[in-house]
C-alpha positions in Angstrom: 138.9 30.3 12.1 139.5 32.7 9.3 141.0 36.1 9.9 137.9 37.9 8.8 135.7 35.9 11.1 138.1 36.6 14.0 138.2 40.3 13.3 134.4 40.4 13.0 134.1 38.5 16.4 136.6 40.8 18.0 134.8 43.9 16.7 131.5 42.6 17.8 132.8 41.6 21.3 134.2 45.1 21.7 131.0 46.9 20.5 128.8 44.8 22.6 130.3 45.4 25.9 134.0 45.8 26.6 134.3 49.6 26.1 130.9 50.3 27.6 131.6 48.2 30.7 135.0 49.7 31.3 133.6 53.3 31.0 130.6 52.4 33.1 132.7 50.9 35.9 135.1 53.9 35.9 132.2 56.3 36.0 130.8 54.5 39.0 134.2 54.5 40.7 134.6 58.2 40.0 131.1 58.9 41.3 131.9 57.0 44.5 135.2 58.8 45.1 133.4 62.1 44.7 130.8 61.1 47.2 128.0 60.8 44.6 125.8 57.8 45.5 124.4 56.9 42.1 125.1 54.2 39.6 126.0 54.8 36.0 122.6 53.5 35.0 120.9 56.1 37.3 123.2 58.7 35.8 121.7 58.1 32.4 118.2 58.8 33.8 119.3 61.9 35.6 121.2 63.2 32.5 118.1 62.8 30.4 116.1 64.7 33.0 118.7 67.5 33.2 118.1 68.0 29.5 114.3 67.8 29.8 112.1 67.2 32.9 108.6 65.9 32.8 109.3 62.9 30.7 107.3 59.7 30.8 108.9 56.4 31.7 108.5 55.3 28.1 110.3 58.4 26.9 113.1 57.8 29.3 113.3 54.2 28.1 113.7 55.4 24.5 116.2 58.0 25.3 118.4 55.7 27.4 118.0 52.6 25.2 116.6 50.6 28.2 113.6 48.4 28.7 110.6 49.9 30.4 110.9 47.5 33.3 114.5 48.5 33.9 113.4 52.2 33.8 110.8 51.5 36.5 113.4 49.9 38.8 115.8 52.8 38.2 113.2 55.4 38.9 112.0 53.6 42.0 115.6 53.7 43.3 116.1 57.4 42.3 112.7 58.2 44.0 113.9 56.4 47.2 117.1 58.5 47.1 114.8 61.6 46.8 116.4 62.6 43.5 113.2 62.3 41.3 109.5 62.4 41.8 106.6 60.9 39.8 103.7 63.2 39.0 100.5 61.9 37.5 100.0 63.4 34.0 96.8 65.5 34.1 96.2 64.7 30.5 96.5 61.0 31.0 96.1 59.7 34.6 97.6 56.3 33.6 100.9 58.0 32.9 103.5 59.4 35.3 105.8 62.2 34.4 109.2 62.2 36.0 110.7 65.3 37.5 113.9 66.1 39.4 113.8 67.1 43.0 116.0 70.0 44.2 118.5 67.4 45.3 118.4 65.8 41.8 119.0 69.2 40.2 121.9 70.0 42.6 123.8 66.9 41.5 124.1 68.1 37.9 127.4 70.0 38.0 129.2 67.5 40.3 128.1 64.6 38.1 129.0 66.3 34.9 132.5 67.0 36.3 132.9 63.3 37.0 131.6 62.3 33.6 134.0 64.6 31.9 136.9 63.2 34.1 135.9 59.7 33.1 135.8 60.5 29.4 139.2 62.2 29.7 140.6 59.1 31.4 139.1 56.9 28.7 140.5 58.9 25.8 143.9 59.9 27.2 146.0 58.3 24.5 143.4 58.5 21.7 144.1 61.1 19.0 141.3 63.6 18.2 141.0 62.3 14.6 140.6 58.7 15.9 137.8 59.9 18.2 136.0 61.5 15.3 136.4 58.4 13.2 135.1 56.2 15.9 132.2 58.5 16.6 131.3 58.6 12.9 131.6 54.8 12.6 129.4 54.1 15.6 126.9 56.6 14.4 126.8 54.9 11.0 126.4 51.5 12.6 123.5 52.8 14.7 121.8 54.4 11.7 122.2 51.2 9.7 120.3 49.3 12.3 117.7 51.9 13.3 
């Protein structure tokens, strides 16, 4: 295998899961240790709703880069945990709007603290200029493919 093919494979493997999986697992661990009973996937839904409530399931799917069927399952679980509620859209009765409950809103600060802790753990030995370069590179990769 040529060196360039190996480097491309290594880069592709890293981008497609290793870093994401490691951060996701650590975030889930930090949530558990803080007594927060949500998954990292549920966190992405809650985070989107903390930014803007009353989103449709399709809007949540787009914002979190997930399939609509996965969003349905995540919302079902968040609804069972009484963190979100579905409200029928008055303008389109076929559509549900997703809102946080009081319990869902109250998790925000505690969750953000754990997310910041996780990010600090992930970046502990990474120089600021390397973070900036990685961010710029990943943004460019995303824009190239969007």
